[in-house]
ZAVOVO-284733 format. One record per residue (C-alpha): residue in one letter; residue number from 0; x, y, z. Coordinates in Angstrom, 1 decimal. Example, Ala and Ser with C-alpha at 12.3 -4.5 7.8 and 13.67 -1.06 7.14 Angstrom:
BEGIN
resn;resi;px;py;pz
a;0;12.3;-4.5;7.8;
s;1;13.7;-1.1;7.1;
//
This chain:
BEGIN
resn;resi;px;py;pz
m;0;0.0;0.0;0.0;
l;1;2.7;2.5;0.9;
t;2;4.6;1.8;-2.3;
i;3;1.4;2.7;-4.2;
i;4;1.1;5.9;-2.2;
f;5;4.7;6.8;-2.9;
n;6;4.1;6.4;-6.7;
t;7;1.0;8.6;-6.6;
l;8;2.8;11.3;-4.6;
l;9;5.9;11.4;-6.8;
a;10;4.7;14.3;-8.8;
l;11;3.8;16.2;-5.7;
f;12;7.3;15.5;-4.3;
v;13;9.0;16.8;-7.4;
s;14;7.0;20.0;-7.5;
a;15;7.2;20.7;-3.8;
c;16;10.7;19.6;-3.0;
a;17;12.7;20.5;-6.2;
s;18;14.9;23.4;-6.6;
p;19;14.3;25.4;-9.8;
q;20;18.0;25.8;-10.4;
n;21;18.4;22.0;-10.5;
e;22;15.6;21.0;-12.8;
n;23;17.6;21.1;-16.0;
q;24;20.8;19.7;-14.7;
t;25;22.0;16.9;-17.0;
s;26;25.8;16.8;-16.6;
e;27;27.3;13.5;-15.5;
p;28;29.1;13.6;-12.1;
e;29;32.7;12.4;-11.8;
a;30;33.3;9.0;-10.2;
e;31;35.4;10.3;-7.3;
t;32;33.5;13.4;-6.3;
v;33;30.0;14.9;-6.6;
q;34;30.2;18.0;-8.8;
f;35;26.5;18.7;-9.2;
s;36;26.1;22.2;-10.5;
g;37;29.4;23.1;-12.2;
k;38;29.7;26.1;-9.7;
t;39;32.7;26.2;-7.5;
q;40;34.0;28.2;-4.5;
l;41;37.2;28.3;-2.6;
a;42;37.9;27.8;1.1;
t;43;41.4;28.3;2.6;
f;44;42.4;27.1;6.1;
a;45;45.6;26.8;8.1;
g;46;45.7;24.5;11.0;
g;47;49.4;23.5;11.5;
c;48;50.8;20.6;9.4;
f;49;48.9;20.7;6.1;
w;50;49.0;16.9;5.7;
c;51;46.7;16.7;8.8;
v;52;44.3;19.4;7.6;
e;53;44.1;18.1;4.0;
a;54;43.1;14.5;4.8;
p;55;39.8;15.2;6.8;
f;56;38.3;17.0;3.8;
e;57;39.1;14.4;1.3;
g;58;36.3;12.2;0.1;
i;59;33.5;14.4;1.3;
d;60;30.7;14.8;-1.3;
g;61;30.7;18.3;-2.7;
v;62;34.5;18.8;-2.1;
i;63;36.1;18.7;-5.5;
s;64;39.7;19.1;-4.6;
v;65;41.9;19.7;-1.5;
i;66;45.4;21.1;-2.1;
s;67;48.2;21.6;0.4;
g;68;50.2;24.8;0.1;
y;69;51.3;28.0;1.6;
a;70;49.1;31.1;2.2;
g;71;49.1;34.6;3.6;
g;72;52.7;35.6;3.2;
k;73;54.5;38.2;1.1;
e;74;57.1;36.1;-0.6;
k;75;56.3;34.8;-4.1;
n;76;56.6;31.1;-5.0;
p;77;57.9;29.8;-1.6;
t;78;59.3;26.4;-1.2;
y;79;58.6;23.9;1.6;
n;80;62.1;24.3;3.0;
e;81;61.7;28.1;3.1;
v;82;58.3;28.0;4.8;
a;83;59.1;25.1;7.2;
s;84;62.3;26.9;8.4;
g;85;60.4;30.0;9.2;
k;86;62.1;32.1;6.6;
t;87;58.8;33.3;5.1;
s;88;55.6;34.9;6.4;
h;89;53.5;32.1;4.9;
r;90;51.5;29.5;6.8;
e;91;51.1;25.9;5.9;
s;92;47.6;25.8;4.5;
v;93;45.0;23.9;2.5;
q;94;42.8;25.2;-0.2;
i;95;39.5;23.5;-0.9;
t;96;37.5;23.8;-4.1;
f;97;33.8;22.9;-3.4;
d;98;30.4;22.9;-5.0;
p;99;28.2;25.2;-3.0;
e;100;25.0;23.4;-4.2;
v;101;26.2;20.2;-2.5;
i;102;28.1;21.4;0.6;
s;103;28.3;24.9;2.2;
y;104;31.2;26.9;3.4;
s;105;29.6;26.8;6.8;
e;106;29.8;23.0;6.9;
l;107;33.5;23.2;5.9;
v;108;34.3;25.6;8.7;
d;109;32.5;23.3;11.2;
i;110;34.8;20.4;10.1;
f;111;37.9;22.6;10.1;
w;112;37.5;23.4;13.9;
q;113;37.7;19.7;14.6;
t;114;41.1;19.1;12.8;
f;115;43.5;20.9;15.2;
d;116;43.8;22.9;18.4;
p;117;42.4;26.3;17.8;
t;118;43.5;27.6;21.1;
d;119;47.2;27.1;20.4;
v;120;49.3;30.2;20.1;
g;121;52.7;30.2;18.3;
g;122;52.3;27.0;16.4;
s;123;50.4;23.7;16.3;
f;124;51.2;20.9;18.7;
y;125;54.9;20.2;18.5;
d;126;55.4;22.3;15.3;
r;127;56.3;25.7;16.5;
g;128;56.6;29.0;14.7;
t;129;54.3;31.3;12.8;
q;130;54.4;29.0;9.7;
y;131;52.3;26.5;11.8;
e;132;49.9;28.9;13.3;
s;133;46.2;28.5;12.4;
a;134;44.0;30.8;10.4;
i;135;40.8;31.1;8.4;
f;136;41.5;33.0;5.2;
y;137;38.1;34.4;4.0;
h;138;37.5;35.0;0.3;
d;139;34.6;37.4;0.6;
a;140;32.4;39.2;3.0;
e;141;30.0;36.3;3.4;
q;142;32.8;33.9;4.3;
k;143;34.0;36.4;6.9;
r;144;30.6;36.6;8.4;
v;145;30.1;32.9;8.6;
a;146;33.6;32.3;10.0;
e;147;33.2;34.9;12.7;
a;148;29.8;33.6;13.7;
s;149;31.1;30.1;13.9;
k;150;34.1;31.1;16.0;
k;151;31.9;33.0;18.4;
l;152;29.6;30.1;18.8;
l;153;32.5;27.7;19.5;
d;154;34.1;30.1;22.0;
q;155;30.8;30.5;23.9;
s;156;30.3;26.8;24.0;
g;157;33.0;26.3;26.6;
r;158;34.4;23.2;24.8;
f;159;38.0;24.4;25.4;
d;160;39.8;25.5;28.5;
k;161;41.2;28.6;26.6;
k;162;39.9;31.1;24.2;
i;163;40.1;30.4;20.5;
a;164;43.3;32.0;19.0;
t;165;42.6;31.3;15.3;
p;166;42.5;34.6;13.5;
i;167;40.1;35.3;10.6;
i;168;42.2;37.0;7.8;
k;169;41.4;38.3;4.4;
f;170;42.7;35.9;1.7;
t;171;45.6;37.3;-0.4;
n;172;47.4;34.4;-2.0;
f;173;48.0;30.7;-2.1;
y;174;50.9;28.7;-3.5;
e;175;50.5;25.0;-4.1;
a;176;53.1;22.9;-2.3;
e;177;55.4;20.4;-3.9;
e;178;53.8;17.3;-5.4;
y;179;55.2;14.9;-2.7;
h;180;53.1;16.8;-0.1;
q;181;49.8;16.3;-1.9;
d;182;47.7;13.4;-0.5;
y;183;50.5;12.5;1.9;
y;184;48.2;10.4;3.9;
k;185;47.9;8.1;0.9;
k;186;51.5;8.2;-0.2;
k;187;53.1;7.7;3.2;
p;188;50.3;6.3;5.5;
t;189;52.7;4.9;8.1;
d;190;54.5;8.2;8.5;
y;191;51.3;10.2;8.4;
y;192;49.5;8.3;11.1;
a;193;52.7;8.1;13.2;
y;194;53.0;11.9;12.9;
r;195;49.4;12.5;13.9;
k;196;49.7;10.3;17.0;
g;197;53.2;11.5;18.0;
s;198;52.3;15.2;17.7;
g;199;49.4;14.9;20.0;
r;200;46.8;15.9;17.4;
d;201;44.8;12.7;17.5;
a;202;44.7;12.7;21.3;
f;203;43.5;16.3;21.3;
i;204;40.7;15.6;18.8;
k;205;39.6;12.5;20.8;
k;206;39.5;14.5;24.0;
y;207;37.4;17.4;22.7;
w;208;35.2;16.0;20.0;
p;209;32.7;13.2;20.1;
e;210;33.3;10.0;18.3;
l;211;31.3;9.6;15.1;
s;212;32.1;6.0;13.9;
a;213;30.4;2.8;12.8;
e;214;31.7;1.2;16.1;
k;215;29.7;3.7;18.2;
y;216;26.7;3.9;15.9;
p;217;26.4;0.5;14.3;
a;218;23.7;-0.2;11.7;
p;219;21.6;-3.4;12.2;
s;220;21.1;-5.8;9.3;
k;221;18.1;-5.3;6.9;
s;222;16.4;-8.4;8.4;
e;223;16.7;-6.8;11.9;
l;224;15.5;-3.5;10.6;
k;225;12.5;-5.1;9.1;
k;226;11.4;-6.2;12.5;
e;227;12.4;-3.0;14.4;
l;228;11.2;-0.3;12.1;
t;229;7.6;0.6;11.1;
e;230;6.6;0.0;7.5;
i;231;7.1;3.6;6.4;
q;232;10.4;3.9;8.2;
y;233;11.7;0.8;6.4;
e;234;10.4;1.9;3.0;
v;235;11.9;5.3;3.4;
t;236;15.3;4.3;4.7;
m;237;16.0;1.1;2.9;
e;238;13.9;1.5;-0.3;
d;239;14.2;5.3;-0.9;
a;240;10.5;6.0;-0.5;
t;241;9.1;9.4;0.4;
e;242;6.5;10.0;3.1;
y;243;3.4;12.3;2.8;
a;244;4.2;16.0;2.8;
y;245;2.8;17.9;5.8;
q;246;1.5;14.6;7.3;
n;247;4.7;13.5;8.9;
e;248;6.0;13.6;12.5;
y;249;8.6;16.3;12.5;
n;250;7.6;18.8;9.8;
g;251;6.0;21.2;12.4;
n;252;8.2;20.3;15.3;
k;253;9.6;23.4;17.0;
e;254;11.0;21.7;20.1;
e;255;14.7;22.0;20.9;
g;256;16.9;18.9;20.5;
i;257;18.6;16.8;17.8;
y;258;17.5;14.5;15.1;
v;259;19.4;11.2;14.8;
c;260;19.5;8.5;12.2;
i;261;16.6;6.0;12.9;
v;262;18.9;3.2;11.7;
s;263;22.2;3.8;13.5;
g;264;21.4;6.5;16.0;
a;265;24.1;8.8;14.6;
p;266;23.4;12.5;15.2;
l;267;22.3;14.2;12.0;
f;268;20.7;17.6;12.6;
s;269;20.2;20.2;15.3;
s;270;16.9;22.0;16.0;
k;271;18.9;25.2;15.8;
d;272;19.4;24.6;12.1;
k;273;15.8;23.7;11.4;
y;274;13.5;26.1;9.6;
e;275;10.1;26.2;8.0;
s;276;10.6;25.8;4.3;
g;277;7.0;25.4;3.3;
s;278;7.8;22.1;1.5;
g;279;5.9;19.9;3.9;
w;280;9.0;18.1;5.1;
p;281;11.4;18.9;8.0;
s;282;14.1;21.2;6.5;
f;283;17.5;22.1;7.8;
t;284;20.3;24.5;6.7;
k;285;23.1;22.0;7.4;
p;286;23.9;18.7;9.2;
i;287;25.7;18.4;12.4;
d;288;28.8;17.0;10.6;
a;289;28.9;16.6;6.8;
r;290;31.5;13.8;7.2;
i;291;28.8;11.4;8.2;
i;292;26.5;12.3;5.3;
d;293;26.7;10.9;1.8;
k;294;25.3;13.0;-1.1;
p;295;25.2;10.9;-4.3;
v;296;23.7;12.4;-7.5;
d;297;20.2;11.0;-8.0;
k;298;18.6;10.7;-11.5;
s;299;16.0;8.2;-10.5;
i;300;12.9;10.1;-11.7;
g;301;14.1;11.8;-14.8;
m;302;15.6;14.8;-13.1;
t;303;19.0;15.4;-11.4;
r;304;19.0;15.9;-7.7;
v;305;21.4;15.4;-4.8;
e;306;20.3;12.6;-2.5;
v;307;21.1;12.8;1.2;
r;308;22.0;9.5;3.0;
s;309;23.2;8.6;6.4;
k;310;26.7;7.2;6.0;
l;311;26.6;5.2;9.2;
g;312;23.1;3.9;8.6;
n;313;23.5;3.4;4.9;
s;314;20.0;4.8;4.7;
h;315;18.1;7.3;2.6;
l;316;17.2;10.5;4.4;
g;317;16.0;12.9;1.6;
h;318;17.5;15.4;-0.8;
v;319;19.4;18.7;-0.5;
f;320;18.5;21.8;-2.7;
y;321;20.1;25.1;-3.3;
d;322;17.1;27.3;-2.4;
g;323;17.5;27.6;1.4;
p;324;18.3;30.5;3.7;
e;325;21.6;31.8;4.9;
p;326;24.2;31.0;6.0;
t;327;24.3;28.0;3.7;
n;328;21.6;28.6;1.0;
l;329;20.9;24.9;1.3;
r;330;17.7;23.1;2.1;
y;331;18.2;19.7;3.5;
c;332;14.7;18.3;2.8;
m;333;14.4;15.2;5.1;
n;334;11.9;12.5;5.7;
s;335;10.7;12.4;9.3;
a;336;10.5;8.6;9.1;
a;337;14.3;8.4;8.5;
m;338;15.0;10.1;11.8;
k;339;14.3;10.0;15.6;
f;340;14.0;13.2;17.6;
i;341;15.8;13.5;20.9;
p;342;14.5;16.4;23.1;
k;343;17.1;18.7;24.6;
e;344;16.2;17.6;28.2;
e;345;16.8;14.0;27.3;
m;346;20.0;14.3;25.2;
a;347;22.5;13.8;28.0;
a;348;20.6;10.7;29.4;
q;349;20.5;9.2;25.9;
g;350;24.2;9.7;25.2;
y;351;24.1;12.9;23.2;
g;352;25.3;15.3;25.8;
d;353;28.3;16.3;23.7;
f;354;26.0;17.9;21.2;
l;355;24.0;20.1;23.6;
w;356;26.1;23.2;22.7;
l;357;24.8;22.9;19.1;
v;358;21.2;23.2;20.4;
d;359;21.7;26.0;23.0;
//
């Protein structure tokens, strides 16, 4: 019965949940990355050793490329030896090319904060000197506004014992590092992971940021889910169905809390990023962490859209469209049946206390 309902509502879904900019999109995505619209923007970050800042952004849908290099200094065409020795005014940095219709600058900034110690002054872990100091290099006024708001929120959260020291600086230049530095985590994995551990970076991240892994949020088998989930929950998550617009559990929910994956329990969205889109489905400007979201290009109904899936649940959530409000301009149009809502007052008791600062 629900499958029949889904088919009859398909036309309604397309008209209510489709972004006009995306309706005529026909280009084929690359195999390695999702490049949905052809539009690109740049984000430039410094967080100490560029090997360790580059790797966390690799493989995220919407991220087209991540390049290690040198930024912010006066010297032209610096070399690694010059920068690493402190002979220049550049910082080791990474430059990210991304598709703003798939992932937002705001989401990239959220990830960036979790890759290093933003309270460290004078270097990064055991790499000392201005060349290893952190920075956000903004490319326009909107990026500056987003970065400053994100920094203020994180400072006020009290996650760290000290104030955030990372400056927000106007972008001036970026020079690509030598080839042997690119994708170093792939070329020299033993050295890379030994460096992360030995420098104290991994220990710091583990101390201050919650674990988001398949070990912590395991997904049951389909046979188990068939028993545990309701019919609509199973059809949405495992069979990519779509529930009724307006007649779903969370569309009108205004309570504070977080929305977690109904399959794995992984945290997906904060009520603080929820807004009324008028689509009839719960809508959000961004996820809690884009690294646990998959966004494959979906051409299943004769139009090109970006699907949103829970990476840890391997489950369908909905779609994302480029017609949302600031700061991301994205509308994560989700199915209520794919999620479970945890009220703010129950978050700590249910193991989600580390995410309270995203709700306050």
